[in-house]
Every structure is written in structure tokens, then in C-alpha cells.
C-alpha positions in Angstrom: -59.8 264.5 126.7 -61.9 261.9 128.1 -60.2 258.5 128.7 -62.4 256.4 126.6 -61.9 258.7 123.7 -58.2 258.5 124.1 -58.2 254.8 124.3 -60.4 254.7 121.2 -58.0 256.9 119.3 -55.0 254.7 120.3 -56.8 251.6 119.2 -57.7 253.2 115.9 -54.1 254.4 115.4 -52.9 250.9 116.1 -55.3 249.4 113.7 -54.3 251.8 111.0 -50.5 251.6 111.5 -50.3 247.8 111.8 -51.3 247.0 108.2 -49.2 249.8 106.8 -46.2 248.5 108.7 -46.7 245.0 107.5 -47.0 246.1 103.9 -43.9 248.2 104.2 -42.0 245.3 105.7 -43.1 243.0 103.0 -42.1 245.4 100.3 -38.6 245.7 101.9 -38.1 242.0 102.2 -39.1 241.5 98.6 -36.6 244.0 97.3 -33.9 242.5 99.5 -34.7 239.0 98.2 -34.8 240.1 94.6 -31.4 241.7 95.1 -30.0 238.5 96.6 -31.4 236.4 93.8 -29.9 238.6 91.2 -26.5 238.4 92.9 -26.7 234.5 93.1 -27.6 234.2 89.4 -24.6 236.4 88.6 -22.3 234.2 90.6 -23.8 231.0 89.1 -23.1 232.3 85.6 -19.6 233.2 86.6 -19.0 229.7 88.0 -20.4 228.0 84.9 -18.3 230.2 82.7 -15.2 229.4 84.8 -16.0 225.6 84.7 -16.4 225.7 81.0 -13.0 227.4 80.6 -11.3 224.8 82.9 -13.0 221.9 81.0 -11.9 223.2 77.7 -8.3 223.6 79.0 -8.3 220.0 80.4 -9.8 218.7 77.1 -7.0 220.3 75.1 -4.3 218.9 77.5 -5.8 215.4 77.4 -5.9 215.5 73.6 -2.2 216.6 73.6 -1.2 213.8 75.9 -3.1 211.2 73.9 -1.4 212.4 70.7 2.1 212.3 72.4 1.4 208.8 73.7 0.2 207.6 70.4 3.2 209.0 68.7 5.6 207.4 71.2 3.9 203.9 70.8 4.0 204.3 67.0 7.7 205.0 67.2 8.4 202.0 69.4 6.3 199.7 67.1 8.2 201.0 64.1 11.5 200.3 65.9 10.5 196.7 66.8 9.3 196.0 63.3 12.7 197.2 61.9 14.5 194.9 64.4 12.4 191.9 63.5 12.8 192.5 59.9 16.6 192.6 60.5 16.5 189.3 62.3 14.4 187.7 59.6 16.8 188.9 57.0 19.8 187.6 59.0 18.1 184.1 59.3 17.2 184.1 55.6 20.9 184.7 54.8 22.0 182.0 57.2 19.5 179.5 55.7 20.6 180.4 52.3 24.2 179.8 53.2 23.3 176.4 54.7 21.4 175.4 51.6 24.4 176.3 49.5 26.7 174.2 51.8 24.3 171.3 51.6 24.2 171.6 47.8 28.0 171.5 47.7 28.1 168.4 50.0 25.5 166.6 48.0 27.5 167.2 44.9 30.6 165.8 46.6 28.7 162.8 47.9 27.3 162.1 44.5 30.8 162.2 43.1 32.1 159.9 45.8 29.2 157.5 45.3 30.0 157.3 41.6 33.6 156.6 42.4 32.6 153.9 44.9 30.3 152.3 42.5 33.1 152.1 40.0 35.5 150.6 42.6 32.8 148.1 43.7 32.2 147.0 40.2 36.0 146.5 39.7 36.2 144.6 43.0 33.3 142.4 42.0 35.0 141.6 38.7 38.2 140.7 40.5 36.3 138.6 43.1 34.6 136.7 40.3 38.0 136.0 38.7 39.4 134.9 42.1 36.5 132.6 42.7 36.9 131.1 39.2 40.6 130.5 39.9 39.8 129.1 43.3 37.2 126.7 41.9 39.6 125.7 39.1 42.4 125.0 41.7 40.0 123.1 44.0 38.9 120.9 41.1 42.6 120.3 40.2 43.5 119.4 43.8 40.5 117.1 44.1 41.5 115.4 40.9 45.1 114.9 42.1 44.3 113.8 45.7 41.2 111.8 44.9 39.3 113.5 47.8 36.6 116.1 47.9 37.2 119.4 49.7 35.0 118.4 52.7 36.9 115.1 53.0 40.2 116.8 52.8 39.2 119.4 55.4 37.9 116.7 57.8 41.1 114.7 57.4 43.3 117.7 58.0 41.3 118.9 61.1 41.4 115.4 62.6 45.2 115.0 62.1 45.8 118.5 63.6 43.5 117.9 66.5 45.3 114.6 67.4 48.7 116.3 67.2 47.5 119.2 69.3 46.0 116.9 71.9 49.2 114.9 72.1 51.4 118.0 72.3 49.1 119.5 74.9 49.1 116.4 77.1 52.9 116.1 76.8 53.3 119.8 77.7 50.9 119.5 80.7 52.7 116.5 82.0 56.1 118.1 81.6 54.9 121.3 83.4 53.2 119.4 86.2 56.3 117.2 86.7 58.5 120.3 86.7 56.3 122.2 89.2 56.1 119.2 91.4 59.8 118.7 91.4 60.4 122.3 92.4 57.5 123.1 94.8 55.6 120.0 95.9 58.2 118.5 98.2 59.0 121.7 100.0 55.4 122.8 100.4 54.4 119.3 101.7 57.3 119.4 104.2 56.2 122.8 105.5 52.5 122.0 105.8 53.1 118.5 107.3 55.5 119.8 109.8 53.1 122.6 110.9 50.1 120.3 111.2 52.1 117.5 113.0 53.6 120.0 115.5 50.2 121.4 116.5 47.0 119.5 116.7 44.3 121.0 118.9 41.3 119.2 120.4 38.0 120.3 118.9 34.8 120.5 120.9 31.6 120.2 119.0 29.2 122.7 120.6 25.6 123.6 120.0 23.1 126.3 120.9 21.8 124.6 124.1 23.1 124.0 127.5 21.8 121.4 130.0 21.7 122.1 133.8 21.3 119.1 136.1 18.8 119.4 138.9 19.0 117.6 142.3 15.3 116.5 141.8 12.3 117.2 139.7 10.8 119.2 142.5 13.2 122.0 141.7 11.5 122.5 138.3 8.4 124.0 140.1 10.6 126.3 142.2 12.4 127.5 139.1 9.1 128.2 137.4 7.7 130.0 140.5 4.2 131.2 141.3 2.4 131.9 138.0 5.8 131.6 136.2 7.3 134.8 137.7 10.7 133.2 138.4 11.3 131.8 135.0 10.1 135.0 133.3 12.5 137.0 135.5 15.4 134.7 134.6 14.6 134.8 130.9 14.3 138.6 130.9 17.5 139.1 132.8 19.7 136.7 130.7 18.0 136.8 127.3 18.0 133.0 127.2 15.0 130.6 126.8 14.5 128.0 129.6 12.9 124.8 128.4 11.4 122.8 131.2 10.0 119.5 129.8 9.7 115.9 130.8 13.5 115.4 130.8 14.2 114.0 134.3 16.2 116.2 136.6 17.4 118.6 133.9 16.6 122.0 132.5 17.6 123.1 129.0 18.9 126.6 128.2 18.5 127.7 124.6 20.0 130.8 123.0 22.1 131.8 120.0 24.5 133.8 122.1 26.9 131.5 124.0 27.9 134.2 126.5 24.3 134.8 127.6 23.8 131.0 127.8 26.9 130.7 130.0 25.7 133.5 132.3 22.3 131.9 132.5 23.9 128.5 133.3 26.1 129.9 136.1 23.2 131.9 137.6 20.8 128.9 137.6 23.4 126.7 139.2 24.0 129.3 141.9 20.3 129.6 142.6 19.9 125.8 142.8 22.8 125.5 145.3 21.5 128.4 147.3 17.8 127.2 147.3 16.4 130.7 147.5 14.7 131.3 144.1 12.7 134.6 143.8 13.0 137.6 141.4 15.3 139.7 143.6 17.6 136.8 144.2 17.6 135.9 140.5 18.7 139.4 139.5 21.5 139.3 142.0 22.6 135.8 140.8 22.6 136.9 137.2 24.7 140.0 138.0 27.3 137.9 139.9 27.4 135.3 137.0 27.9 138.2 134.5 30.9 139.4 136.5 32.3 135.9 136.7 31.9 135.3 133.0 33.7 138.7 132.3 36.5 137.7 134.6 36.7 134.2 132.9 36.8 135.8 129.4 39.7 138.1 130.4 41.6 135.2 132.0 41.0 133.0 128.9 42.2 135.8 126.7 45.3 136.3 128.7 46.0 132.6 128.7 45.6 132.5 124.9 48.0 135.4 124.4 50.5 133.8 126.8 50.2 130.4 125.0 50.8 131.9 121.6 53.6 134.2 122.9 52.2 137.5 121.7 53.0 140.7 123.6 51.6 144.2 123.8 48.0 143.3 122.9 45.4 146.0 124.0 43.4 144.9 127.2 40.1 145.2 125.3 41.4 143.0 122.5 42.5 140.5 125.2 39.0 140.4 126.6 37.5 139.9 123.1 39.9 137.1 122.4 38.7 135.4 125.6 35.1 136.0 124.5 35.8 133.7 121.5 35.7 130.8 123.9 31.9 131.1 123.8 31.7 131.3 120.0 31.6 128.4 117.6 31.7 128.1 113.8 30.4 124.8 112.3 30.9 123.3 115.7 34.6 124.4 115.9 35.4 126.5 119.0 36.5 130.0 117.8 39.2 130.5 120.5 40.8 127.1 119.9 40.6 127.8 116.1 42.3 131.2 116.6 45.1 129.7 118.8 45.6 126.9 116.2 45.8 129.3 113.3 48.3 131.5 115.3 50.5 128.4 116.0 50.4 127.2 112.4 51.2 130.8 111.1 54.2 130.9 113.4 55.5 127.6 112.2 55.0 128.5 108.5 56.6 131.9 109.0 59.6 130.2 110.6 59.9 127.8 107.7 59.9 130.6 105.0 61.9 133.2 107.1 59.4 136.0 107.9 58.5 137.6 111.3 57.2 134.8 113.5 55.7 137.0 116.2 53.9 139.2 113.8 52.5 136.1 112.0 51.3 134.7 115.3 49.7 138.0 116.2 47.9 138.2 112.8 46.7 134.5 113.2 45.4 135.1 116.7 43.4 138.2 115.7 42.2 137.0 112.3 38.7 136.1 113.7 38.4 138.7 116.4 35.3 140.1 114.7 33.4 136.9 115.6 33.5 137.9 119.3 30.9 140.7 118.8 29.3 139.9 115.4 26.0 139.1 117.3 26.0 142.7 118.6 27.4 144.8 115.7 26.2 144.9 112.1 28.6 143.7 109.3 30.7 140.6 108.5 33.2 139.4 111.1 36.0 140.3 108.6 34.9 144.0 108.5 34.2 144.1 112.3 37.6 142.6 113.0 39.5 145.0 110.8 37.7 147.9 112.5 38.6 146.6 115.9 42.3 146.3 114.9 42.3 149.9 113.6 40.6 151.1 116.7 43.2 149.6 119.0 46.2 150.6 116.8 47.3 147.3 115.4 49.9 147.4 112.5 48.9 147.7 108.9 50.1 144.1 108.2 47.8 142.7 110.9 44.8 144.7 109.6 45.4 143.5 106.0 45.7 139.9 107.2 42.4 140.2 109.0 40.7 141.9 106.0 42.0 139.4 103.4 41.8 136.0 105.2 38.6 135.2 103.3 39.7 136.8 100.0 37.5 139.9 100.3 40.6 142.2 100.1 43.8 141.5 98.2 46.7 140.3 100.5 49.6 142.8 100.5 52.1 140.7 102.6 53.4 137.2 103.0 52.0 137.1 106.5 48.4 137.7 105.1 48.9 134.8 102.7 50.1 132.6 105.6 47.0 133.5 107.6 44.8 132.4 104.7 46.7 129.1 104.4 46.6 128.5 108.2 42.9 129.3 108.4 42.2 126.8 105.6 44.4 124.1 107.2 42.7 124.5 110.6 39.2 124.4 109.2 39.8 121.6 106.7 41.6 119.0 108.7 39.5 116.0 109.5 37.3 116.4 112.6 37.8 120.1 112.8 34.2 121.1 111.8 30.9 119.5 111.8 28.9 119.3 108.6 25.2 118.5 108.3 24.3 115.3 106.6 22.4 117.1 103.9 25.4 119.3 103.0 27.6 116.2 102.9 25.4 114.2 100.6 24.7 117.2 98.4 28.4 117.7 97.8 28.9 114.0 96.9 25.9 114.2 94.5 27.2 117.4 92.9 30.7 115.8 92.4 29.2 112.8 90.6 26.9 115.0 88.4 29.9 117.1 87.3 32.0 114.1 86.3 29.2 112.1 84.6 28.4 115.1 82.4 31.6 114.6 80.3 31.6 112.6 77.1 33.2 109.1 77.4 32.6 108.7 81.2 31.2 105.3 82.0 30.6 105.8 85.7 32.1 107.8 88.6 32.4 107.4 92.4 32.9 110.0 95.1 35.0 108.3 97.8 37.0 109.2 100.9 34.2 111.5 102.3 34.1 113.5 99.1 37.9 114.2 99.0 38.4 112.1 95.9 36.4 111.4 92.8 37.3 108.3 90.8 36.2 108.2 87.1 35.9 105.2 84.8 36.1 106.1 81.1 35.3 104.1 77.9 38.7 103.2 76.3 37.4 103.4 72.8 36.1 107.0 73.3 38.9 108.5 75.5 42.6 108.3 74.7 45.5 108.7 77.1 46.0 112.3 75.9 42.3 113.0 76.4 42.5 111.8 80.0 45.0 114.5 80.9 42.8 117.3 79.4 39.7 115.8 80.9 41.2 115.7 84.4 42.2 119.4 84.2 38.8 120.4 82.9 36.9 118.5 85.7 39.2 119.9 88.4 38.7 123.4 87.1 34.9 123.0 87.0 34.9 121.6 90.5 36.9 124.7 91.7 34.5 127.1 90.0 31.2 125.4 90.8 31.5 124.0 94.3 32.5 125.0 97.9 34.5 122.4 99.9 37.2 122.3 102.6 40.7 121.3 101.6 41.2 119.7 98.2 39.5 117.1 96.0 41.5 114.5 94.0 40.4 113.7 90.5 41.4 110.2 89.3 40.6 109.0 85.8 41.0 105.2 85.1 41.1 103.9 81.5 41.6 100.1 81.1 40.7 97.4 78.7 39.9 93.9 79.9 39.6 90.6 78.0 38.2 87.6 79.9 38.2 84.1 78.8 37.8 80.7 80.5 39.8 77.5 79.9 37.5 74.5 80.0 
């Protein structure tokens, strides 16, 4: 077969078979797809049917659960309603019982009120009868006596008042005379002996110290360049230096006497040495501090030795010496403490109690004043705390606490300390008073005495230790004078503060003057 023919036959076969093959393939794929679509629809219907069955089942279960829950809540609500109905019933019964009780009480009260009204009416009737009888008796008494009831009452009160005044004056005089006979002589002997046997000198001190300078040129050296020396000295001692026009003198001012003494000694050392600069000032202040500490200890030991007290703690001895630089109203605290100790010992010897213990209590009674600038509290409280700290006896502690009356005295020695403290402070010249306080006390004395009825005039004499009162004889009787003196003395005690005692003297006299011509 020729080659072109063969090729043409092959090409024709290919052309014929290709469409046939494509048609056959298309038909096969269509059948396959239709088979798959039918299978998917079957599965879809099965899934939908299964889902409908599950949904129906869930719906029935949900309905059952809802019915059960509704039934449960309905039961609980019924139970709560029953409980509340029971409570309401119980409260209704209780209220009903209370109403019944109140009704019974109201009935009882009404009965009592009716009974009380009957009794009140009967009492009013009896009262009217009594008033009528009283009026009748009063009229009869007025007819017999010839006086009205007011006149008779006034006459009776006046006669009773005069009798009472006379009896009271006589009783007061008798009691005073008896008390004086029994106690006055002995107490005076004891106090006079104690005061006469011990009388200490008193130094009136102030809050400044004066340091003498060799020349006025020294003032500039004390001040230093731009004031550095004076600032260093004031900072180291806590004392103010006053450098003014006073010739050849520098004034040291400070409320603490110990610091002022340290500053004085340090400045005197610097003046003698001549080298005045900050380093030298600090060294001089340190030396002066040690010297003052030594001096305080020596003063304390000397005071303990002078009084005759043994076994005092070394710290208390130092604090006693520190009192040398403390004043109260111008009275040196160390001298005052020694004086109180001596007076306590003498009073204790007179009445027969422990002399050494009394001296010890007297010496330590103001120990709190040694550090009252450094510790908060009153000197009484500070002193008691110090005595407790250093193991002093209970008697001494109570004497310190009670010497100003803050605490009740529990021993005779505490009472002796109070008396000795008053004696030491009140004796003439012991303490310094300002002029204003002095004149204020005299004015107050005269105001108190002039406020009484029947007083003509009064005078405060003897530096306020006696008030002399002139009364009108026609208004004040002898019996009235006794009572007036007691009342004035009591008012002075309650309304004034003063050292020692104030004598109240009332003078009643009548004078008739005539002239022979």
C-alpha cells in the first residue's frame, strides 16, 4: 500500500474515532455523576431525618425538665406561703394577747384612779377642816397676844437668832481657849526652838551673771571677727552674751543656772589666758563643764555631811549639789533643802520619830528641781520618780510626793516635811516677792474685809501678815465679832495664796468726846 494512502487512512481513522471516544467518555461521566448525585441526596435525606428525630427527642426532654422545675418551684412557693401564714397567725395571737393584757391593765388603772380620786377628795376635805381650825387658832392667839402672826414670827426669830449667836460665840471662845491651852504652847515651843536653832543665810539670785573685764578692749576680742567667737561661746554653752555700754563688764543671761555658771567659768578662763578663738573656746567650755560637775558633787557631799545623812546614792548626791545653781523666788534651792532637813530633824526629835529618816526626807523633798528644766513634769513628780529609781524608802517617796499636798501624807515624817518646807519658805527674808504680787495681796485682803456688813474700814498691816478691821458698834455686837472673825479667816484661806499666816483683828469701840471750856 502506498504510504500516502496509509497515512490518509490513519488520519481518517483518527478523525472518526476521536469524536466517538469523546461521546462515550461524556456519557460515562454523566452516568457516574448521576449515580453520585443520587447517593448524596439519599444521605442528605437520611441526615435530615436523623436530625429531626434528635430535635424531637431534645424537645421532649426540655419540656420534661421545664415541667419538673416548675413543679419544684411551685412546691417551694407553697411551703414558704404556709410558713409565712403560720408566722402571721402567731403574731396575730401575740397581738391579741397583748391587747387583752392592756385591757386588763386599763381596767385596773381606772379602778385605782377612781379610788385615788375618792382619797384625794377626802384629803381635801380634811385639809379644809385643818385650815379652818388653824385659822381659828391663829385668830385666837392673835387676840390673846395682841400681835399679828408676822409680828410674832419676827419676834420669835429675832430672839432665837440672838440666843444662837450668843451661844455660838460662847462655844467658839470655849473651844478656842481649850485648844490653845492644850496645843498652842507645845506647838509654839517646838516651832520656835526649831527656827531659832537653825537660821540659814539666803542669797537672792537672778537669771544673769556679770563677768568683769580687765578693759573694754577685751569686748572686741570676745566678739571676734564678724562675731565668730561670741557665736561659738553661745552655741557651746546655751547662754546669751550681752555686750553693751556697761564699762568693763559682760552680762551672761540664761534661765539655766548650771549653763550660766559654765559660761562664766569658761569666759573667765579665756580672759585670763588671752587666747580667744573658736577652738580655744570649746576647750575652755569643756574644762568649765568638768569643773562645775566636780563642784556639784562636792557641794552635794558637803550637804549630805552637814545634814548627817548616810547611804545616799552617788547620783542623788550629785543632783543635790546641782540644787546650788537652782533658785525659787530668789531662795537658793540647796540652802532651802538643807534648812528643811535641819528643821525636820529638830521637829522629829521633839515629837519622838526617826530623826535621820526625817532629815533624809527633808533633804530630798525638792530633788526634782535639779532637773526640772530638762525633764517634763512637776518637780514633785520628778523627785518621786528619782527616789523610786535610786531605791529610797516608801516614807521618803511619800514625803516627796505629798510636800505640796498633791498626794495624801501617810506618815508623820511626811507631815513634818510639809511643815518644815512652809517654815523655811515663809520666814521673813527667805523669798523675794515682786512689788505687784505684794500690793495685789494687800488690796485683796482689804477687799475681802470691806465686803462684810458693819465694817467701817480695814487696814492690811505688817507686810500683809495682819488685817485690822474697824466695825460700827451699833451694827455689830460682841457675839457677831467672833463669828465675823471666823468667816473672814475662812474666806482668806479659801480665796488667797500667801506664806505663813494672816492675823484677823476686829476692833469695836464707842467714843464720846466733849470739851470743858
